[in-house]
BASENU-993374 format. One record per residue (C-alpha): x, y, z; chain; residue in one letter; residue number from 1. Coordinates in Angstrom, 1 decimal, padded with zeros to 4 digits. Layout:
[[X Y Z] 'A' 'a' NUM]
...
***
This chain:
[[000.0 000.0 000.0] 'A' 'x' 1]
[[001.4 003.4 -000.9] 'A' 'x' 2]
[[002.0 005.8 001.8] 'A' 'x' 3]
[[000.2 009.2 001.7] 'A' 'x' 4]
[[002.1 012.1 000.2] 'A' 'x' 5]
[[003.8 014.4 002.6] 'A' 'x' 6]
[[003.1 017.2 000.1] 'A' 'x' 7]
[[-000.3 018.9 -000.1] 'A' 'x' 8]
[[-002.2 018.6 -003.4] 'A' 'x' 9]
[[-002.1 022.4 -003.8] 'A' 'x' 10]
[[001.7 022.4 -003.7] 'A' 'x' 11]
[[001.8 019.6 -006.3] 'A' 'x' 12]
[[-000.5 021.5 -008.6] 'A' 'x' 13]
[[001.5 024.7 -008.2] 'A' 'x' 14]
[[004.8 022.9 -008.8] 'A' 'x' 15]
[[003.5 021.2 -012.0] 'A' 'x' 16]
[[002.2 024.6 -013.2] 'A' 'x' 17]
[[005.5 026.3 -012.4] 'A' 'x' 18]
[[007.5 023.7 -014.4] 'A' 'x' 19]
[[005.4 024.4 -017.4] 'A' 'x' 20]
[[005.7 028.1 -016.9] 'A' 'x' 21]
[[009.4 028.3 -016.4] 'A' 'x' 22]
[[010.4 025.6 -018.8] 'A' 'x' 23]
[[011.6 027.9 -021.6] 'A' 'x' 24]
[[013.9 029.7 -019.1] 'A' 'x' 25]
[[016.0 026.5 -018.7] 'A' 'x' 26]
[[018.2 024.5 -021.1] 'A' 'x' 27]
[[016.4 021.2 -020.3] 'A' 'x' 28]
[[013.2 020.1 -018.7] 'A' 'x' 29]
[[015.1 018.4 -015.9] 'A' 'x' 30]
[[016.9 021.6 -015.1] 'A' 'x' 31]
[[013.6 023.4 -014.9] 'A' 'x' 32]
[[012.2 020.7 -012.6] 'A' 'x' 33]
[[015.3 020.9 -010.4] 'A' 'x' 34]
[[015.0 024.7 -010.1] 'A' 'x' 35]
[[011.3 024.5 -009.2] 'A' 'x' 36]
[[011.9 021.6 -006.7] 'A' 'x' 37]
[[014.6 023.6 -004.9] 'A' 'x' 38]
[[012.5 026.8 -004.8] 'A' 'x' 39]
[[009.4 025.0 -003.4] 'A' 'x' 40]
[[011.4 022.8 -001.0] 'A' 'x' 41]
[[010.3 019.5 -002.7] 'A' 'x' 42]
[[012.6 016.7 -001.5] 'A' 'x' 43]
[[013.9 015.4 -004.8] 'A' 'x' 44]
[[013.6 016.4 -008.5] 'A' 'x' 45]
[[012.4 012.9 -009.2] 'A' 'x' 46]
[[009.3 013.5 -007.1] 'A' 'x' 47]
[[008.4 016.5 -009.1] 'A' 'x' 48]
[[009.2 014.7 -012.4] 'A' 'x' 49]
[[006.7 012.0 -011.4] 'A' 'x' 50]
[[004.0 014.7 -010.7] 'A' 'x' 51]
[[004.6 016.3 -014.0] 'A' 'x' 52]
[[004.4 013.0 -015.9] 'A' 'x' 53]
[[001.2 012.0 -014.1] 'A' 'x' 54]
[[-000.3 015.5 -014.9] 'A' 'x' 55]
[[000.6 014.9 -018.6] 'A' 'x' 56]
[[-001.1 011.5 -018.6] 'A' 'x' 57]
[[-004.2 012.9 -016.9] 'A' 'x' 58]
[[-004.3 015.7 -019.5] 'A' 'x' 59]
[[-004.1 013.2 -022.3] 'A' 'x' 60]
[[-000.8 014.5 -023.7] 'A' 'x' 61]
[[001.1 011.4 -022.7] 'A' 'x' 62]
[[000.1 007.7 -022.8] 'A' 'x' 63]
[[-000.4 005.9 -019.5] 'A' 'x' 64]
[[-002.9 005.1 -016.8] 'A' 'x' 65]
[[-004.7 008.2 -015.5] 'A' 'x' 66]
[[-005.2 009.0 -011.9] 'A' 'x' 67]
[[-008.9 008.3 -012.3] 'A' 'x' 68]
[[-008.3 004.9 -013.9] 'A' 'x' 69]
[[-005.8 004.0 -011.2] 'A' 'x' 70]
[[-008.3 004.9 -008.5] 'A' 'x' 71]
[[-011.1 002.9 -010.2] 'A' 'x' 72]
[[-008.7 -000.1 -010.6] 'A' 'x' 73]
[[-007.8 000.1 -006.9] 'A' 'x' 74]
[[-011.5 000.2 -006.0] 'A' 'x' 75]
[[-012.3 -002.8 -008.2] 'A' 'x' 76]
[[-009.4 -004.8 -006.8] 'A' 'x' 77]
[[-010.7 -004.1 -003.2] 'A' 'x' 78]
[[-014.2 -005.0 -004.2] 'A' 'x' 79]
[[-013.0 -008.2 -005.9] 'A' 'x' 80]
[[-011.1 -009.2 -002.7] 'A' 'x' 81]
[[-014.2 -008.7 -000.6] 'A' 'x' 82]
[[-016.3 -010.8 -003.0] 'A' 'x' 83]
[[-013.7 -013.6 -002.9] 'A' 'x' 84]
[[-013.8 -013.6 000.9] 'A' 'x' 85]
[[-017.6 -013.6 000.9] 'A' 'x' 86]
[[-017.6 -016.5 -001.6] 'A' 'x' 87]
[[-015.2 -018.5 000.5] 'A' 'x' 88]
[[-017.5 -018.0 003.6] 'A' 'x' 89]
[[-020.5 -019.1 001.6] 'A' 'x' 90]
[[-018.7 -022.2 000.3] 'A' 'x' 91]
[[-017.6 -023.2 003.8] 'A' 'x' 92]
[[-021.2 -022.7 005.1] 'A' 'x' 93]
[[-022.7 -024.7 002.2] 'A' 'x' 94]
[[-020.2 -027.6 002.9] 'A' 'x' 95]
[[-021.0 -027.5 006.6] 'A' 'x' 96]
[[-024.8 -027.7 006.0] 'A' 'x' 97]
[[-024.4 -030.2 003.2] 'A' 'x' 98]
[[-022.4 -032.5 005.5] 'A' 'x' 99]
[[-025.2 -032.3 008.0] 'A' 'x' 100]
[[-027.7 -033.5 005.4] 'A' 'x' 101]
[[-025.6 -036.5 004.5] 'A' 'x' 102]
[[-025.5 -037.9 008.0] 'A' 'x' 103]
[[-027.9 -040.7 008.8] 'A' 'x' 104]
[[-030.7 -039.7 011.1] 'A' 'x' 105]
[[-031.6 -041.9 014.0] 'A' 'x' 106]
[[-035.1 -041.8 015.5] 'A' 'x' 107]
[[-035.7 -042.2 019.1] 'A' 'x' 108]
***
């Protein structure tokens, strides 16, 4: 399970926006990201790079799994696990009750 981000969503959005805004002022995209990361106190440039790439994916300008699709997939996996657990419980209960029906009954 991924740990929650230590950076607020608003900071992430601002940082991604700044990278796009100051990009032409730098020789490379990485240099721009490094400058923004330092100015905003973001731990590593790689963290900011991941935010920028995810924003590009979410905007449809880069191929990949969007944040919305990732959230839906996570929800479906959780639901699937819950259904599997429920199914196992039902199978166990059915076996228990079926075993009771197979026993010979004695009358007193």
